[in-house]
C-alpha positions in Angstrom: 26.4 -8.8 11.9 23.3 -6.6 11.9 21.3 -5.7 8.9 22.2 -2.5 7.1 21.6 0.5 9.4 18.4 2.1 8.3 17.1 -1.0 6.7 14.5 -1.6 9.1 13.3 -0.6 6.1 14.4 -3.3 3.9 16.8 -2.6 1.1 16.4 1.0 0.1 15.3 4.3 1.5 11.7 3.3 2.2 9.6 6.2 1.0 6.1 4.9 0.3 4.8 8.4 1.1 1.6 9.7 -0.5 2.9 11.8 -3.3 2.0 15.4 -4.1 0.6 16.6 -7.4 2.7 19.7 -7.9 5.5 19.5 -10.5 9.1 20.3 -9.6 12.1 21.1 -11.7 14.1 17.9 -12.3 17.5 16.9 -10.9 19.1 17.6 -14.3 17.0 20.6 -15.0 15.3 18.8 -17.9 11.7 18.1 -18.7 10.4 15.1 -20.6 12.1 15.0 -23.9 15.3 16.5 -22.5 18.6 14.7 -22.0 17.8 13.0 -18.7 21.5 12.4 -18.5 21.5 11.5 -14.8 24.6 13.7 -14.2 25.1 15.8 -11.1 22.1 18.1 -10.4 21.7 21.3 -12.2 21.2 24.8 -10.7 18.8 24.2 -7.8 15.2 23.5 -7.2 13.2 26.8 -7.2 9.7 25.6 -6.4 8.4 24.3 -3.1 8.6 20.5 -2.8 5.5 18.6 -2.0 4.3 18.9 1.6 4.4 15.2 2.3 3.6 13.9 5.7 5.3 10.8 7.2 3.2 10.3 10.3 5.2 9.3 13.4 3.8 6.7 15.6 3.8 8.3 19.0 1.2 6.2 20.8 2.1 2.6 20.7 4.6 1.1 23.2 6.1 -2.3 23.6 7.9 -3.2 26.9 10.8 -5.6 26.5 10.5 -7.3 29.9 10.4 -11.0 28.8 10.5 -12.6 25.4 7.0 -14.1 25.7 5.6 -10.9 27.1 7.1 -8.9 24.3 5.8 -11.2 21.6 2.3 -11.0 23.1 2.3 -7.2 23.4 3.6 -7.0 19.9 0.8 -9.1 18.6 -1.8 -7.2 20.6 -0.5 -3.9 19.4 -0.8 -4.9 15.8 -4.1 -6.7 15.9 -5.5 -4.2 18.3 -4.6 -1.4 16.0 -6.6 -3.1 13.2 -9.6 -3.1 15.5 -9.2 0.5 16.6 -9.0 2.0 13.1 -10.9 -0.5 10.9 -13.4 -1.8 13.4 -16.0 -2.7 10.7 -13.4 -4.1 8.3 -15.6 -7.1 7.5 -18.4 -4.9 6.3 -17.4 -3.4 2.9 -13.7 -3.9 2.8 -12.7 -1.9 5.9 -15.1 1.1 5.8 -16.2 2.3 9.2 -18.3 5.2 10.3 -16.1 7.7 12.0 -16.4 11.4 12.7 -14.9 13.5 9.9 -16.3 14.9 6.7 -15.6 14.6 3.0 -13.3 12.6 0.8 -9.6 13.4 0.7 -7.1 13.2 -2.1 -3.7 11.6 -1.7 -2.2 15.1 -1.4 -4.6 15.9 1.4 -3.6 12.8 3.3 0.1 13.8 2.8 -0.4 17.2 4.3 -2.5 16.1 7.3 -2.7 13.6 10.0 -2.8 10.1 8.5 -5.1 8.5 11.0 -7.6 11.4 10.8 -7.4 11.3 7.0 -8.2 7.6 7.0 -11.1 8.1 9.4 -12.4 10.8 7.1 -12.2 8.6 4.1 -13.9 5.8 5.9 -16.9 8.1 6.7 -17.0 9.4 3.2 -17.1 6.0 1.7 -19.9 4.9 3.9 -21.9 7.7 2.3 -20.4 7.4 -1.2 -19.4 3.7 -1.6 -19.0 4.0 -5.4 -16.2 6.6 -5.2 -13.4 4.5 -6.8 -10.8 7.3 -6.3 -11.4 7.4 -2.6 -11.1 3.6 -2.3 -7.8 3.8 -4.0 -6.6 6.6 -1.7 -7.7 4.6 1.3 -5.8 1.6 0.1 -2.6 3.7 -0.3 -3.2 5.2 3.1 -3.3 1.8 4.7 0.0 0.9 3.0 1.5 4.1 4.4 0.1 3.4 7.8 1.6 -0.1 7.8 5.0 1.4 6.9 5.0 4.3 9.4 3.7 2.1 12.3 5.3 -1.2 11.5 1.9 -2.7 11.3 1.5 -5.5 8.7 -2.2 -6.0 9.6 -2.9 -3.0 7.4 -1.8 -4.9 4.2 -5.0 -7.0 3.9 -7.1 -3.9 4.5 -5.1 -2.1 1.7 -5.6 -5.0 -0.6 -9.4 -5.0 -0.1 -9.7 -1.3 -0.6 -7.7 -1.3 -3.8 -9.6 -4.3 -5.1 -12.9 -2.4 -4.4 -11.6 0.6 -6.4 -10.7 -1.6 -9.4 -14.0 -3.3 -9.2 -15.7 0.1 -9.5 -13.4 1.4 -12.2 -11.3 -1.3 -13.8 -7.8 -0.2 -14.8 -7.8 3.1 -12.9 -4.2 4.2 -12.4 -4.6 5.3 -8.8 -5.5 1.8 -7.7 -3.0 0.1 -9.9 -0.2 2.3 -8.5 -1.6 1.5 -5.0 -1.3 -2.2 -5.8 2.3 -1.6 -6.9 3.1 0.1 -3.6 1.4 -2.7 -1.6 3.3 -5.4 -3.5 6.6 -3.5 -2.8 5.8 -3.2 0.9 5.2 -6.9 1.0 8.5 -7.5 -0.8 6.8 -8.9 -3.9 9.0 -6.9 -6.3 8.1 -8.7 -9.5 4.5 -8.0 -8.7 5.3 -4.4 -7.8 7.0 -3.9 -11.1 4.1 -5.4 -13.1 1.5 -3.3 -11.3 3.6 -0.1 -11.7 4.0 -0.8 -15.5 0.2 -1.3 -15.8 -0.5 2.0 -13.9 2.0 3.9 -16.2 0.3 2.6 -19.3 -2.9 4.3 -18.0 -1.1 7.4 -16.8 2.6 7.9 -17.6 2.8 10.7 -15.1 1.6 8.8 -12.0 4.2 9.7 -9.4 3.6 6.7 -7.2 3.9 4.3 -10.1 7.1 6.0 -11.3 8.7 5.7 -7.9 7.6 2.1 -7.2 9.0 1.1 -10.6 12.4 2.4 -9.5 12.1 0.6 -6.2 11.2 -2.7 -7.8 14.0 -2.5 -10.3 16.5 -1.7 -7.5 15.3 -4.6 -5.4 15.4 -7.0 -8.3 19.1 -6.0 -8.9 18.3 -4.5 -12.3 20.5 -1.4 -11.6 20.9 -0.2 -15.2 17.1 -0.3 -15.7 16.6 1.4 -12.3 18.9 4.2 -13.4 16.9 4.7 -16.6 13.7 4.6 -14.6 15.0 7.2 -12.2 15.9 9.5 -15.2 12.4 9.0 -16.6 10.8 9.8 -13.2 12.9 12.9 -12.8 11.8 14.1 -16.3 8.1 13.5 -15.7 7.4 14.1 -12.0 10.4 15.5 -10.1 10.1 16.0 -6.4 11.5 14.6 -3.2 10.2 11.0 -3.6 12.0 10.9 -7.0 15.1 12.8 -5.9 15.8 10.4 -3.0 15.4 7.4 -5.2 17.7 9.0 -7.8 20.3 9.5 -5.1 20.1 5.9 -3.9 20.5 4.5 -7.4 23.7 6.6 -7.7 24.9 5.4 -4.3 24.5 1.8 -5.3 26.8 2.4 -8.3 29.4 4.0 -6.0 28.7 7.6 -7.1 28.5 8.9 -3.5 29.3 12.5 -4.6 26.3 12.7 -6.9 24.1 11.0 -4.4 25.1 13.6 -1.7 24.6 16.5 -4.1 21.1 15.3 -5.1 20.1 14.9 -1.5 21.5 18.3 -0.5 19.5 20.0 -3.2 16.4 18.1 -2.2 16.9 19.2 1.4 17.4 22.8 0.4 14.0 22.6 -1.4 12.2 20.9 1.4 9.8 23.0 3.5 7.4 20.6 5.2 8.8 19.2 8.4 8.2 15.6 7.2 10.2 16.3 4.0 13.1 17.9 6.0 13.2 14.9 8.4 13.1 12.4 5.6 15.8 13.9 3.4 18.1 14.9 6.3 17.9 11.3 7.5 18.9 10.0 4.1 21.9 12.3 4.2 22.7 11.0 7.7 22.6 7.5 6.4 24.8 8.3 3.5 27.4 10.0 5.8 27.3 7.1 8.2 28.0 4.6 5.4 31.2 6.6 4.7 32.3 6.7 8.3 31.5 10.4 8.7 29.9 10.2 12.1 30.0 13.8 13.1 28.4 14.8 9.8 25.8 12.1 10.2 24.9 13.3 13.7 24.5 16.8 12.3 22.0 15.5 9.7 20.1 13.5 12.2 19.9 16.5 14.5 18.4 18.5 11.7 15.9 15.7 11.0 14.9 15.5 14.6 14.6 19.3 14.9 11.9 19.0 12.2 10.2 15.9 13.7 11.5 14.8 17.1 9.6 11.5 16.9 10.9 10.5 13.4 12.0 6.9 14.1 14.5 6.4 11.2 16.4 9.5 12.5 16.3 8.3 16.1 17.7 4.9 14.9 20.4 6.5 12.7 21.5 8.8 15.5 21.8 5.9 17.9 24.0 4.0 15.4 26.2 7.0 14.8 26.5 7.5 18.6 27.6 3.9 18.9 30.1 4.2 16.2 31.4 7.4 17.8 32.0 5.6 21.1 29.0 6.9 23.0 27.5 3.5 23.8 25.3 4.7 26.7 23.4 7.2 24.5 23.3 4.6 21.7 21.7 1.9 23.9 19.2 4.4 25.3 18.3 5.6 21.9 17.8 2.2 20.4 15.7 1.1 23.4 13.4 3.9 22.7 13.2 3.0 19.0 12.4 -0.7 19.6 9.9 0.2 22.3 7.9 1.9 19.6 8.9 0.2 16.4 10.3 -3.3 17.0 11.7 -4.1 13.5 14.6 -6.5 12.8 17.3 -3.9 12.1 17.1 -1.9 15.3 16.4 -5.1 17.4 19.6 -6.8 16.1 21.6 -3.5 16.5 20.4 -3.2 20.2 21.1 -6.9 20.8 24.7 -6.5 19.5 25.2 -3.4 21.7 24.1 -5.4 24.7 26.5 -8.2 23.8 29.4 -5.7 23.2 28.7 -4.0 26.6 28.7 -7.3 28.4 27.2 -6.1 31.7 25.2 -8.4 34.0 22.1 -9.5 32.3 23.1 -8.1 28.9 23.4 -11.5 27.2 19.9 -12.3 28.2 18.7 -8.9 27.0 20.4 -9.5 23.7 18.7 -12.8 23.3 15.3 -11.1 24.0 15.9 -8.7 21.1 16.9 -11.6 18.7 13.8 -13.5 19.7 11.6 -10.6 19.0 12.9 -10.6 15.4 11.1 -14.0 15.0 7.9 -12.5 16.5 8.0 -9.7 14.0 8.6 -11.9 11.0 5.7 -14.2 12.0 3.4 -11.2 12.2 4.7 -9.8 8.9 4.1 -13.1 7.2 0.6 -13.2 8.5 0.1 -9.8 6.8 1.2 -11.3 3.5 4.8 -10.0 3.5 7.9 -11.9 2.4 10.5 -11.7 5.2 13.2 -14.1 3.9 15.9 -11.4 3.6 15.3 -10.2 7.2 15.3 -13.8 8.4 18.5 -14.6 6.6 20.4 -11.5 7.8 19.3 -11.9 11.5 19.5 -15.7 11.8 22.9 -16.0 10.2 24.6 -14.5 13.3 21.9 -14.7 16.0 19.6 -17.6 15.2 19.2 -20.8 13.3 22.0 -20.9 10.7 20.3 -23.6 8.6 17.1 -21.4 8.5 19.3 -18.5 7.5 20.6 -20.4 4.5 17.1 -21.6 3.5 15.8 -18.1 3.6 18.8 -16.6 1.8 18.5 -19.2 -1.0 14.8 -18.6 -1.3 15.3 -14.8 -1.6 18.1 -15.2 -4.1 15.8 -17.3 -6.3 13.4 -14.3 -6.3 15.9 -11.5 -6.9 19.6 -10.9 -7.5 20.4 -7.6 -5.7 23.6 -6.8 -4.0 21.9 -7.3 -0.6 20.6 -10.7 -1.4 24.0 -11.7 -2.8 25.6 -10.6 0.5 23.0 -12.3 2.6 23.4 -15.6 0.7 27.2 -15.3 0.9 27.2 -14.9 4.6 24.6 -17.6 5.2 26.8 -20.0 3.2 29.8 -18.9 5.3 28.2 -19.5 8.7 27.2 -22.9 7.4 30.8 -23.7 6.5 30.4 -23.5 2.7 33.0 -20.8 1.9 34.0 -21.9 -1.5 30.3 -21.7 -2.6 29.9 -18.4 -0.7 32.8 -16.5 -2.4 31.2 -15.8 -5.8 28.2 -14.3 -4.1 30.4 -12.1 -1.9 32.2 -10.9 -5.0 28.9 -10.1 -6.6 27.8 -8.1 -3.6 30.7 -5.8 -4.0 30.8 -5.6 -7.8 28.7 -2.5 -8.4 31.0 -0.1 -6.5 28.5 0.3 -3.6 30.5 1.4 -0.6 29.2 -0.8 2.2 31.6 -1.9 5.0 29.4 -4.9 6.0 29.8 -6.3 2.5 33.5 -5.8 2.5 33.8 -7.4 5.9 31.8 -10.4 4.9 33.9 -10.8 1.7 37.1 -10.5 3.7 36.1 -13.1 6.2 35.1 -15.5 3.4 38.3 -14.9 1.5 40.3 -15.7 4.6 38.4 -18.9 5.0 39.2 -19.9 1.5 42.9 -19.3 2.0 43.1 -15.9 0.2 44.9 -14.0 2.9 46.0 -11.2 0.6 42.4 -10.6 -0.5 41.2 -10.9 3.1 43.6 -8.2 4.3 42.6 -5.9 1.5 38.9 -6.3 2.1 39.0 -6.1 5.9 41.2 -3.0 5.9 38.9 -1.4 3.3 35.9 -2.1 5.6 37.5 -0.6 8.6 38.9 2.4 6.7 35.5 3.1 5.2 33.3 2.8 8.3 35.3 1.6 11.4 32.1 1.5 13.5 29.9 -0.4 11.0 28.9 -2.9 13.7 29.7 -3.3 17.4 30.5 -7.0 17.0 31.5 -7.1 13.3 34.0 -4.3 13.5 35.6 -5.9 16.5 35.9 -9.2 14.7 37.2 -7.5 11.6 40.0 -5.8 13.7 40.9 -9.1 15.3 41.0 -10.9 12.0 43.1 -8.2 10.4 45.6 -8.2 13.3 46.0 -12.0 13.0 46.5 -11.7 9.2 49.1 -9.0 9.6 50.9 -11.1 12.3 51.1 -14.1 10.0 52.6 -12.3 7.0 
């Protein structure tokens, strides 16, 4: 089974975008001190949402010719990128002299080209090395660059820049919020929460800290606290980064209707192409999760009309095409995605499409994709990131099953989210430990989150433990909800359900 569709981006809609500074009306229409009820959104957002730029990575290419060659090219692309942008990184925490003028605020970076903004900041800091605010902005920009380009080598650079900012101005909220974003990007969610809380003590209205606090609470499985944090963020700093998080918290509790309404209002308020692409993709993912493939394809088309290189939309479109039966377009689309952004989610999805197609050479091609997951996780670990969840999810079906269980247990020890519960349940199952797996599978489905993969996993585990009635119920629910949730998993679910029905 592949990881969740857009979770190339680990467990939630990854929006580490540089936030704007312009206030928006909140989802509930309330300001700080209002009800903050978290009900369905009120009468519309009537101010322009922040023009936030998610830079697409159009230049780097990986060629999947051979496993070794792919791994080498992947490593060269990442380390080479570090040399190209931060060539003097050992002199003064990553500042280099490049042609551009003046310091930029986070909002400036959001509205412009990220690489050019970083170059401008580097030049400014060579001339003004005591500008703590620009050091903080540079650190945040490196985190953003790592996210948009799948480049973990940026994380150490971000860490140095943020440390420099705090050395110049201890306790400044910009750098503390940057440290929170960096910790979240590395999947250190307890650290992200601690840094976000520290930043909010300095400045309760810091948008990045408010958003990262929600992210950390979600990833730690503290959903009630995440819901309260989302309400607080909506009261204090409403805008697209908050709205999308608010919607995701609602989706995790099974409130798909409110999640959709929030995202639709966010999309109606979006003007910058980056915002349109981001929110339309979130709507596409929400529709895909409900098996609404035509609707999902419409949202992805809108996202790509705003930004034709937006990789999450390209990936989402390919998954929706596969689920709709257009395997040729799906394979072509995912090949384009992994050539530019070889992350575990799309790599596993492409590998499973190759396996499902079964043409000459497809099994070897699938193996190449699964091997590249290992290459990516090694590079991510070198950048200080925790990759145990990705390892567990990919290895359980397409790698070392014992390693999958080790990674899943390690991640469960860190956090108790529905996704870590599902990963541990499935890793236990593939290692033949179904009785131990069942409580975790139940926990993964306990919040009301409508996820066909979770239902499928629970159904398979229930069947293995002798609960045929529960297995039939869960497998049918998975296929009713999202019949194309995975090329291989959906096929296996249909086969298992047919066998169960035949044995009644």
